[in-house]
Each structure stands twice: as structure tokens, then as C-alpha cells.
C-alpha angles and dihedrals in degrees: 000000000000111000092237090056096047092047090051093049090051090055095057117105130188124232130204112307124238121206134197124176105315099345129088121190126195115197114229124219137179130176092202133063101068101174143166121319118254143159126240120238090259093050093045093050091049091050091063093226097096125070135176122199142161111280090245140353090274093045130205124235102228098046141056133178122237125193120195112193092167131104094241133064117253124224117216113189126219107259097020112139129228117198131204137032111080097334139343116270140187129215115259092204141012109266133186109210113207121233115269095012142121121218137176107226130201116242144163127223119253097180108065099181104052133074104157134092121269092165140001094240137034125248132206103267092202087233135111124198113270107264099245091054090045091050091057092044091052089053094047093048089051091052092050092048089056089051092051093250095128117228097333121144131194105274093191092055091051092052091046091051092051092047091050091048092049091049093050090048091047090235124146116203118188091214098031090249120175089209091062091061092052092046092050091054094042096121092051092047092047089059089060091049092050093050097042109041120164121271121235111275092012117151104182151346138250110203133201123188118198088351094303126109115259106170151289138240127190133174132194097241127070092205091049090051091052090052097047097037094096092051093047094047093048089051090061096032092059090061091044090054092053097042108100096186123121115273112254126193116249113249122213089227089059091054092049092047093051093052093044095050091053090067090053094061122118113240137219126180128209135174109260119233085236130031121331134357132314115221122198122199130196137178133153092268102023143056128181151152140210137192115215124188130164090003089301129117099232096180134359131183133178130181133196117234121215124199092253090054090051090056092049091048094053089049091053092049091055091048100053097170096177124210129326130176099219 
């Protein structure tokens, strides 16, 4: 691994875990890594200086246009959802949008049954892709980057993941929208948020579901973490709600193994479509990504891979449906 990445990983410390039902969340802290100032998607949208639109009147599924008229950079997180325009989309990578700039960003559709305008601009949907779907999307984007296909995902796999989640949640959405599933289970998800609020100075979370590692996300800004904490937690909590396995106590050895195996990942580096560099990590039981700008790890995420998820991933690779508009 890059020395900057390994040094940063070594600086991360875990706080006291909080548990609710079958989920256990460790807060992540680090006293290093003070980087550039930026706004989150939510903050930028509320400021009125940041807009997201279709790339043209006709639109194209895997791309959107963002315009930042503000004086600060804006951080868009991998898996964050934008709602409106011709269909809801999620980010395929974490991107730092420079102040006073316009960028075309890579996305995937999360609303299979709509291709018509509901608004001119997108809004922050207050939703992040459920972590198991995001895990597979991270892997597919990494494969496509290796093949020179930029930050494309596997649109068919995303739609399949959303359909499976909706079926497990017993939710029917007229347009196959991921957001509808989250909204239907809002009361259940709010209970997780109430029980597991962020700690002061927290910068990320490490999550276990049924005693097994799921994943971690960490950002460089304490204020950004406080803002995105609800989205991140709901991303994992949705899968916890739908996981019918028996609850298992988290073992300290499992925590140590997860953190150790992260450092054993193979690494690839690509130029981000925004500021900085996009790092991709891969190991037999892990997959991850990081955005680095100005010698600062702006965002880092790692996910654990179970055998069943490996099988599903290989199936999606063989399928390769490509992009459709409805």
C-alpha cells in the first residue's frame, strides 16, 4: 500500500461500540489527516450554490452534470443518492468537486421504471445505497477501471440488488425506486439512528452485522462525519433489518482481523474525475476505495466479502447487461 494510506490506517482508533438489535457500530477517530475544507452534498444543496442536472435534455443513464458555484469544494460520497430529473441515481465513486467548477460525474440508476422528468434538478435524497449493493458496485467499478472503462458499474447488478432488497422488505415500488424501500422502513431505520448517534469528534464507523464484519467508512472532517452519519448508518441498518440470521456477539479477534486484512490489500490508483486520486483495494476477503487529495485521505471505505457474496459477484460479471434507460 501507499505509505500515506498505511500511515493513515495506523492512526485510526476505535471508540466504545454501540449495539442495537443485530448491528454493532464502532466509532472511528483519528487525530491526524487535517485536510482541505469542503461541504457535504447535503450542505452544498442547502447552500443554493450547487446544482446537479442531466447532462443534456435527453439525458444519459451513467452520467450527470454538477455545477459548483460556491467558494468551497463539495464532497460526493460513493453510494449517495440523488433524486429527481429523469430518474434517481447514485454515485459510482467518491468525488471532490472543486470550487467554481463544472464536472460530469459517473452514476448508476436506482429507479428502474422511470425515464421522464419530475424536476429540472436533482435533490439530495437523504439515502445511501444499501451496503451489500454498494459492495458489489464498488467491485464492479474496480473491474471496469482495470479494463479502461472509466468509473462504470454494472447497471443490471444494481437493479437486481434493489429488486431483491425490495422483495425481502416486502415493498412494492411502482418505478422500482431504491428510495421507496428506505422510506417504507423509515420508522425501523430511525430506531437505529436514535440508538446509535455519532460521538463528538467522530470521523467514521466500523460496522458488524450479526457479529460479522460488514464494512467501514471514514472521512477527513468531523463536521462532515456528523452530517453523513445518518446516511451511512441507514445504509448498513437496512441490510441488518433484512438479515434473518441469528445474532452473534462481536469478537475482538474479528475486529483485529478485519483491520489487519485491510493492510494486505492490493492497490491500484486512478485519476479521479474531480480533485485528487482514486485508490482501489482488493484482497480475497476485502474490497475498498479511498479518495486522496492534497496529501489527505478525504474518504476511505472497506467492505468484508462473504462466500455467498463472491458467488453473486461472479454471476453478475458473467451477466454484464450494460445500460438501459427504463
